[in-house]
C-alpha positions as CSV (number, residue, x, y, z in Angstrom):
1,X,-20.0,-16.2,28.0
2,X,-19.2,-13.8,30.9
3,X,-17.0,-14.8,33.8
4,X,-15.9,-18.1,32.1
5,X,-12.9,-19.9,33.4
6,X,-11.1,-23.1,32.3
7,X,-9.5,-26.0,34.2
8,X,-7.5,-28.6,32.1
9,X,-7.4,-32.2,33.0
10,X,-4.8,-34.5,31.4
11,X,-5.2,-38.3,31.1
12,X,-8.7,-38.3,32.6
13,X,-9.8,-41.9,33.1
14,X,-13.5,-42.9,32.8
15,X,-15.1,-45.6,34.9
16,X,-15.1,-47.8,31.8
17,X,-11.3,-47.6,31.8
18,X,-11.1,-45.5,28.7
19,X,-8.9,-42.4,29.0
20,X,-9.5,-38.9,27.6
21,X,-6.0,-37.5,26.9
22,X,-7.0,-33.9,27.3
23,X,-10.3,-32.6,28.8
24,X,-10.8,-28.9,29.2
25,X,-13.6,-28.1,31.6
26,X,-15.2,-24.6,31.3
27,X,-17.1,-23.2,34.2
28,X,-18.8,-20.0,35.3
29,X,-19.3,-18.8,38.8
30,X,-22.0,-16.7,40.2
31,X,-22.5,-15.0,43.6
32,X,-19.9,-14.4,46.3
33,X,-16.2,-15.0,45.6
34,X,-15.1,-18.6,46.0
35,X,-14.0,-19.4,49.6
36,X,-16.3,-16.8,51.0
37,X,-19.6,-18.7,50.9
38,X,-20.8,-22.4,50.6
39,X,-20.5,-23.6,47.0
40,X,-23.3,-25.2,45.0
41,X,-22.0,-27.2,42.0
42,X,-24.5,-27.6,39.1
43,X,-23.7,-30.2,36.4
44,X,-26.0,-30.2,33.3
45,X,-26.5,-31.9,30.0
46,X,-23.6,-31.7,27.6
47,X,-25.7,-30.0,25.0
48,X,-26.5,-27.0,27.2
49,X,-24.5,-24.0,28.1
50,X,-23.4,-22.6,31.5
51,X,-25.7,-19.6,31.5
52,X,-27.7,-20.8,34.5
53,X,-28.7,-17.3,35.7
54,X,-28.7,-13.7,34.5
55,X,-29.9,-12.2,31.3
56,X,-30.0,-15.4,29.3
57,X,-30.2,-17.8,32.3
58,X,-32.1,-21.0,31.9
59,X,-32.8,-21.5,35.6
60,X,-33.5,-17.8,36.6
61,X,-36.4,-18.9,38.8
62,X,-34.2,-21.3,40.7
63,X,-30.8,-19.7,40.8
64,X,-30.3,-16.0,41.5
65,X,-30.5,-13.4,44.2
66,X,-33.4,-14.2,46.6
67,X,-34.2,-17.4,44.6
68,X,-34.1,-21.0,45.9
69,X,-30.3,-21.1,45.3
70,X,-29.7,-17.7,46.7
71,X,-26.6,-16.0,45.4
72,X,-26.6,-13.8,48.5
73,X,-25.7,-16.9,50.5
74,X,-24.1,-19.3,48.0
75,X,-21.4,-19.3,45.4
76,X,-22.7,-21.3,42.4
77,X,-20.4,-23.1,40.0
78,X,-21.6,-24.5,36.7
79,X,-19.5,-26.7,34.6
80,X,-19.5,-27.4,30.9
81,X,-17.2,-29.9,29.1
82,X,-15.8,-29.4,25.7
83,X,-18.0,-32.1,24.1
84,X,-15.9,-32.8,21.0
85,X,-12.8,-33.6,23.0
86,X,-14.8,-35.9,25.2
87,X,-16.4,-37.8,22.3
88,X,-13.1,-38.6,20.6
89,X,-12.6,-41.4,23.2
90,X,-15.7,-43.3,22.0
C-alpha cells in the first residue's frame, strides 16, 4: 500500500461501553498535502482496503483527478482499521 500512514488510539471506547485497548488506524491520503485543500474523509467496509483511487483503485470513476471528488481541489483521506485488533473486544 503506497502512502500509508498510521495513527494509534489507546483505550478507544465504543458506544456500547466496551473498550478497545489498542486500535491502530491505517490511512492513505490522495491529492494535495493536508492543510492545503478541503479534506474528504471516506470510511468503508472493514473487509476492504484503502486503495480508493490509482492503479488498483476501487472508486476510480468517483475519486481522482477531474472526477466527482476531484483531487485537484480536495485532499482525500481513506481509513482502514486493523480488523483483528477491533474484533478482540467482541
